[in-house]
N, C-alpha and C positions, 0 to 999 in steps of 0.2 A: 554573545553569539557572534559567530563569524560566517562568512560566505552567504550573507543575506542576498536574495535575488528578488527583484520586483516581478510580479506576474500581473496579468490583466485582472485577475480575481483577488489579488492581495499581495502577500509576500511569503517566502519560505526561507528558512535558515537551517544549515546543517548543525546539529548538536553533537553528533558522534558518528564517525565513519570507520569501519573496519572492512577487511576483505569479505566478511560473512554477513554483515548487517550494517545498516545506517539508520539513524534517527534524525528526522527533520521536524521542526516546529512550523506549522502553517498558520498564518493569520489570513482568514478568508472573509472578504466583505460580504454583507448580506446580499443575496442574489448572485454572488460570484460562483462560477462553475468552471471546471476543467474540461478538457477535450475527452472524448471517448477514446480509451486506450487500453492496452494490455502489456504485460511484461512476460517475456519468454521464459525466464528462469526464476524470477523473484516473487516471493509472497509480498503482498502489500497490505499492511495492517494500519488501521486508523483507531486512535484513542482520543475522544473529545475531552478537552479540558473545560471549555465554556462555549455556550451557543448551541446551535442545532445544525447538524450536518446530515444531508440526505445522500446516501450511497446507492447508486443504481448499478446492478450487475445484469448483464445481458446473457440470457440462457437460451437453450434449445434453438440454436442457429439464429439468434437475435430476434426470435419471434415472441419472447417472453422477457419482460423487464421485472426484475426482482428488486424492489426498493426497500431500503432500511433507513429509518430515521434515528439518529443517535443524539442524545443529550449529554450533559456532563457525565463523565465516567463511562459512557457507552463506548463499546469497541466492536470491531468487526475485522474479519480476515478475508482476503481475496486471494485465491490460488493463482499460480502462474498460468498464463494462457487465457485467462478469463477477461473479456472486455468489460470495462467499468468506467464510471465517471462519478464525480461528487458535485454537490451544489449546497451552498450555505443558505439556510432558511433564516438565520440571524447572523450577525457578526459572530464568527466562530474562530476559536483557537483550538488546534488539535495537534497531536503527534502523528506523524506518518512514518511508519517503520517498514523498511525494506529488508528482507532476509532471504537467505537460501537455506535449503534443507539438505543436510548431509545424510546420505542413505547408506546403510550397512551393506546393501546388496550392490553397491556401486563398484563392482570389481569383475573383470573378465580374466580368467586364467588360461594360459596357453600350455601349462604343464602342472604337475603336482609336486609339492615339496616332499622331502623325505630325509633319510639319514643314511649315510654310507658306512 
């Protein structure tokens, strides 16, 4: 692994990075948690390899906390713009995948094509 960064909750390393997605491996100490945050354009997926990870998603104007607990092979997806955080219930190793979605309707036309 390269690009390993220490965090207050453990460490993260970049496994693969492209313009459209990146995969990180996270080692999170029991009780370790990240800040409440959101991503403007990226989906944030988690896949647990070992341990137990609690994912909290804040919904309905932050008045409702949706909590999911993932064990080994558990996974979840968080959509862009959604506030969330994670907390390790045990020492946890997981994959964190950031990705963007290419949309077919992502085009504005100023004129029409044709044939002369």
